[in-house]
C-alpha positions in Angstrom: -0.1 0.0 0.0 2.9 2.4 0.8 4.1 2.1 -2.8 0.8 3.2 -4.1 0.7 6.2 -1.6 4.0 7.3 -2.9 2.4 8.3 -6.2 0.5 11.5 -6.9 -3.0 11.0 -5.6 -6.2 13.2 -6.1 -7.5 12.9 -2.6 -10.7 14.7 -3.2 -11.5 12.2 -6.0 -10.7 9.3 -3.5 -13.0 10.7 -0.9 -15.8 11.2 -3.5 -15.4 7.7 -4.9 -15.3 6.1 -1.4 -18.6 7.8 -0.6 -20.1 6.7 -4.0 -19.1 3.1 -3.5 -19.8 2.9 0.2 -16.3 2.1 1.2 -15.3 5.1 3.3 -15.2 3.1 6.5 -13.1 0.3 4.9 -10.8 2.9 3.4 -10.3 4.6 6.8 -9.6 1.2 8.4 -6.9 0.5 5.9 -5.3 4.0 5.6 -5.1 4.4 9.5 -2.4 1.7 9.4 -0.2 3.9 7.3 -1.4 7.3 8.7 2.0 8.9 8.3 1.7 8.5 4.6 -1.8 10.1 4.3 -2.4 13.9 4.4 -3.8 14.7 7.9 -6.8 16.5 6.5 -7.7 13.4 4.4 -7.4 11.1 7.4 -9.5 13.5 9.6 -12.2 13.7 6.9 -12.3 9.8 6.7 -12.3 9.5 10.5 -15.4 11.8 10.6 -17.1 9.7 8.0 -16.3 6.6 10.0 -17.6 8.1 13.3 -20.9 9.2 11.6 -21.3 5.6 10.3 -20.8 4.3 13.9 -23.6 6.5 15.1 -25.9 5.5 12.2 -25.0 1.8 12.8 -25.9 2.0 16.4 -29.2 3.8 15.7 -30.1 1.1 13.1 -29.1 -1.7 15.4 -31.3 -0.3 18.2 -34.2 0.1 15.7 -33.6 -3.5 14.3 -33.7 -5.0 17.7 -36.9 -3.1 18.6 -38.5 -4.5 15.5 -37.3 -7.9 16.0 -38.5 -8.0 19.6 -42.0 -6.8 18.6 -42.3 -9.4 15.8 -40.9 -12.2 18.1 -43.7 -11.2 20.6 -46.5 -11.9 18.0 -44.8 -15.0 16.6 -43.6 -13.6 13.2 -40.2 -14.7 12.1 -38.1 -12.5 9.8 -34.5 -12.7 8.5 -32.3 -9.6 8.6 -29.6 -9.4 5.9 -27.3 -6.8 4.5 -26.9 -3.8 6.8 -25.5 -4.0 10.3 -26.0 -7.8 10.7 -23.9 -8.5 7.5 -21.3 -6.1 8.7 -21.0 -7.7 12.2 -21.1 -11.3 11.0 -18.9 -11.0 8.0 -16.7 -8.0 8.7 -16.5 -8.5 12.5 -17.5 -4.9 13.2 -20.9 -3.2 12.5 -19.1 0.0 11.8 -17.0 -1.4 8.9 -19.8 -1.4 6.5 -21.9 1.7 5.7 -25.5 0.9 6.3 -28.4 3.2 5.3 -31.4 1.1 6.2 -32.7 -2.3 7.4 -33.5 -5.1 5.1 -35.7 -7.9 6.3 -37.0 -11.0 4.6 -40.5 -12.0 5.6 -42.7 -14.9 4.4 -45.5 -13.9 2.0 -48.1 -15.1 4.4 -46.8 -12.8 7.2 -46.5 -9.6 5.1 -49.9 -8.0 6.3 -49.3 -8.7 9.9 -45.7 -7.5 9.8 -46.7 -4.3 8.0 -49.3 -3.6 10.9 -46.8 -4.4 13.5 -44.1 -2.0 12.3 -46.7 0.7 11.7 -47.4 0.5 15.5 -43.7 1.2 16.0 -43.8 4.4 14.0 -43.0 3.2 10.5 -45.1 4.4 7.6 -45.3 2.8 4.1 -43.6 4.9 1.6 -46.1 4.0 -1.1 -49.6 3.5 0.4 -51.3 0.5 -1.3 -55.1 0.6 -1.6 -56.7 -2.0 0.7 -58.5 -3.7 -2.2 -55.1 -4.0 -4.1 -53.1 -5.3 -1.1 -53.5 -9.0 -2.0 -52.6 -8.4 -5.7 -49.6 -6.3 -4.6 -48.3 -9.1 -2.4 -48.8 -11.6 -5.1 -47.0 -9.8 -7.8 -44.7 -7.4 -5.8 -41.6 -8.0 -3.7 -41.2 -5.3 -1.1 -42.6 -2.6 1.0 -40.5 0.4 2.1 -41.1 2.3 5.2 -40.2 5.8 6.5 -40.1 6.9 10.1 -39.6 10.2 12.0 -35.9 9.5 11.9 -35.7 9.4 8.1 -36.9 8.0 4.8 -36.5 4.5 3.5 -35.2 3.1 6.8 -37.0 -0.2 6.6 -37.6 -2.6 3.7 -39.7 -5.7 4.1 -39.1 -8.2 1.2 -41.0 -11.4 0.6 -39.3 -12.0 -2.8 -35.8 -11.4 -3.9 -36.6 -9.0 -6.7 -39.5 -7.7 -8.6 -41.3 -10.6 -10.3 -40.4 -9.6 -13.8 -36.7 -10.3 -13.2 -37.7 -14.0 -13.3 -35.4 -15.2 -10.6 -37.9 -17.3 -8.6 -35.8 -17.7 -5.4 -37.8 -19.7 -2.8 -38.0 -17.7 0.3 -39.4 -20.6 2.4 -36.2 -22.5 1.6 -34.1 -19.5 2.6 -35.9 -19.5 6.0 -35.3 -23.2 6.4 -31.5 -22.9 5.7 -31.1 -19.8 7.8 -28.4 -19.7 10.5 -28.4 -18.2 14.0 -25.8 -15.5 14.6 -25.2 -12.9 17.3 -25.7 -9.2 16.4 -25.3 -6.6 19.1 -25.5 -9.4 21.6 -28.8 -10.6 20.4 -29.4 -13.9 18.6 -30.9 -13.3 15.1 -31.3 -15.4 12.0 -29.6 -14.6 8.8 -29.3 -16.3 5.5 -26.8 -19.1 5.2 -23.4 -18.1 3.5 -24.5 -20.0 0.4 -27.9 -18.3 0.2 -26.5 -14.9 1.0 -23.9 -15.3 -1.8 -26.7 -15.9 -4.3 -28.9 -13.1 -2.9 -26.1 -10.5 -2.9 -25.0 -11.6 -6.5 -28.4 -11.1 -7.9 -28.8 -7.8 -6.0 -25.5 -6.6 -7.5 -26.5 -7.7 -10.9 -29.7 -5.7 -10.6 -27.7 -2.5 -10.2 -25.0 -3.7 -12.7 -22.4 -4.2 -10.0 -22.1 -0.3 -9.8 -20.8 -0.1 -6.2 -17.7 -1.7 -4.8 -19.2 -2.4 -1.4 -21.4 -5.0 -2.9 -18.2 -6.9 -4.2 -16.6 -6.4 -0.8 -19.5 -8.1 0.8 -19.0 -11.1 -1.6 -15.3 -11.0 -0.8 -16.1 -11.4 2.9 -18.2 -14.5 2.1 -15.4 -16.0 0.0 -13.0 -15.8 2.9 -15.1 -18.5 4.7 -13.8 -22.0 4.3 -17.0 -24.0 4.7 -19.0 -22.7 1.8 -20.8 -25.6 0.0 -19.8 -24.7 -3.5 -21.5 -27.7 -5.0 -24.8 -26.5 -3.7 -24.2 -22.9 -4.7 -23.5 -24.0 -8.3 -26.5 -26.4 -8.4 -28.8 -23.7 -7.1 -27.5 -21.1 -9.4 -28.1 -23.5 -12.3 -31.6 -24.3 -11.1 -32.5 -20.5 -10.8 -30.8 -19.7 -14.2 -28.3 -17.3 -12.6 -25.1 -19.2 -13.4 -23.9 -16.3 -15.6 -24.7 -13.7 -12.8 -22.8 -15.7 -10.2 -19.8 -16.2 -12.6 -19.6 -12.4 -13.4 -19.7 -11.6 -9.8 -17.0 -13.9 -8.9 -14.8 -12.8 -11.8 -15.3 -9.1 -10.8 -14.4 -9.9 -7.2 -11.2 -11.4 -8.6 -10.3 -8.6 -10.9 -11.3 -5.6 -8.8 -10.5 -6.8 -5.2 -7.9 -9.6 -6.1 -10.0 -12.3 -4.5 -9.2 -15.8 -5.6 -12.0 -17.6 -7.5 -13.0 -20.6 -5.5 -11.2 -23.7 -6.6 -14.4 -25.8 -7.1 -15.7 -23.2 -9.6 -12.5 -22.0 -11.2 -12.5 -24.2 -14.3 -16.2 -23.7 -15.2 -15.8 -20.0 -14.7 -12.7 -19.6 -16.8 -14.5 -21.6 -19.5 -17.5 -19.3 -19.4 -16.6 -16.8 -22.2 -19.8 -14.9 -21.9 -19.2 -14.2 -18.3 -15.7 -13.1 -18.9 -16.8 -10.8 -21.6 -19.5 -9.3 -19.4 -16.9 -8.8 -16.6 -14.6 -7.0 -18.9 -17.5 -4.7 -20.0 -18.7 -4.0 -16.4 -15.2 -3.6 -15.0 -14.5 -0.7 -17.5 -17.9 0.8 -16.7 -17.3 0.7 -12.9 -13.8 2.3 -13.3 -15.3 5.0 -15.6 -18.2 5.8 -13.2 -20.8 4.8 -15.8 -24.3 4.4 -14.4 -27.3 2.6 -15.8 -30.8 4.1 -15.7 -33.2 1.3 -14.6 -36.0 2.8 -16.4 -34.4 2.8 -19.8 -34.9 0.2 -22.6 -31.0 -0.4 -22.7 -31.1 -1.4 -19.0 -33.8 -4.0 -19.6 -32.0 -5.4 -22.6 -28.9 -5.8 -20.5 -30.9 -7.7 -17.8 -32.1 -10.1 -20.5 -28.6 -10.5 -21.8 -27.3 -11.6 -18.3 -29.6 -14.7 -18.4 -28.1 -17.8 -19.9 -31.3 -19.5 -20.8 -33.7 -18.5 -23.4 -36.7 -19.6 -21.3 -35.7 -17.1 -18.5 -35.2 -14.2 -21.0 -38.7 -14.9 -22.4 -40.2 -15.0 -18.8 -38.4 -11.7 -18.1 -39.9 -10.1 -21.2 -43.4 -11.4 -20.5 -43.5 -10.5 -16.9 -41.9 -7.1 -17.5 -44.7 -6.4 -20.0 -47.7 -7.7 -18.1 -47.0 -7.4 -14.4 -48.6 -4.3 -12.9 -47.5 -2.5 -9.8 -47.8 0.6 -7.7 -47.1 2.8 -10.7 -50.1 1.5 -12.5 -52.3 1.7 -9.4 -51.2 5.3 -8.9 -52.0 6.2 -12.5 -55.6 5.2 -12.3 -57.8 3.7 -9.6 -60.0 0.8 -11.0 -62.6 -1.2 -9.0 -61.6 -4.7 -8.0 -63.7 -6.2 -10.8 -61.6 -4.4 -13.4 -58.1 -5.2 -11.9 -57.2 -7.3 -15.0 -57.3 -4.1 -17.0 -54.1 -3.0 -15.1 -52.2 -5.0 -17.5 -53.3 -2.7 -20.3 -52.3 0.3 -18.2 -49.0 -1.4 -17.7 -48.5 -1.7 -21.5 -49.4 1.9 -22.0 -46.9 3.1 -19.4 -44.1 0.9 -20.7 -44.8 2.1 -24.3 -44.5 5.7 -23.1 -41.4 5.0 -21.0 -39.5 3.3 -23.9 -40.6 5.7 -26.6 -37.3 7.6 -26.2 -35.1 4.5 -26.1 
């Protein structure tokens, strides 16, 4: 590291990129070991960011425990992932990873009761769903985001991995069955198994085109574990049709963070030319700060290209076209008997959105 620090460095750009990629706390941790080679003002700025993240992490931990205690009391099981739990379990310190909210997996059958319970704790749904549309939203949607008096988008309840149109039909009940007990802030909580978490985080990173390094840092922390069942990971990725996404994620973690590709997958990943080509393209985009607008036709084309099976690409296109959501319900309010017509509203809105390419 000292060799790198001997070169001219645009420290303002470094700080900006660290904020953008969610790695300020990790950068501070590493640079503090060579503090004499870093401009004092830069180290002070990073320490201030680190301390702010400590305060935010402590607040989120307190809120998470408050939510978990409330849900335990009424017999609802949820699984925290990402955020402070991921940071404490995989980084060994809740302050090492910058966390902005709380993400909880919940079984679909428990969504309505969980929403009611967190509302009692002062959390308000970001997008109100009409009561007569609630069942349809739970059936076709995947999350509900909540604000509180302490800030916006502080809590996300997810009963599916992604919006349905992405066509990654991850079985949430199986995730609950395979969940492991860990300690977070002195409290026992459940979190996804390392294998499940690896796939969940890979799909999440792919959804955002691997645009932030912190997502690859999370993957790297899982790769450091010696007991990952790689045979199961590869089998599950194949079943879900996300082998290419998994391979791209591991190649990017190798190229950008110098993490060794797991030996059981090395040969198959090196032979995956499509994944290698995508990784080349994405690594260049990440280095150049290229962002992808998730409402553009080009983005959806890329999401289709990431899938290795034609059947998954077709399901993606079909679901994207015909699955209505909050945007359609906010555009026009139809009586329950006419809900099937929301598919036409969806088509009209997509046509308008993609008209400009």
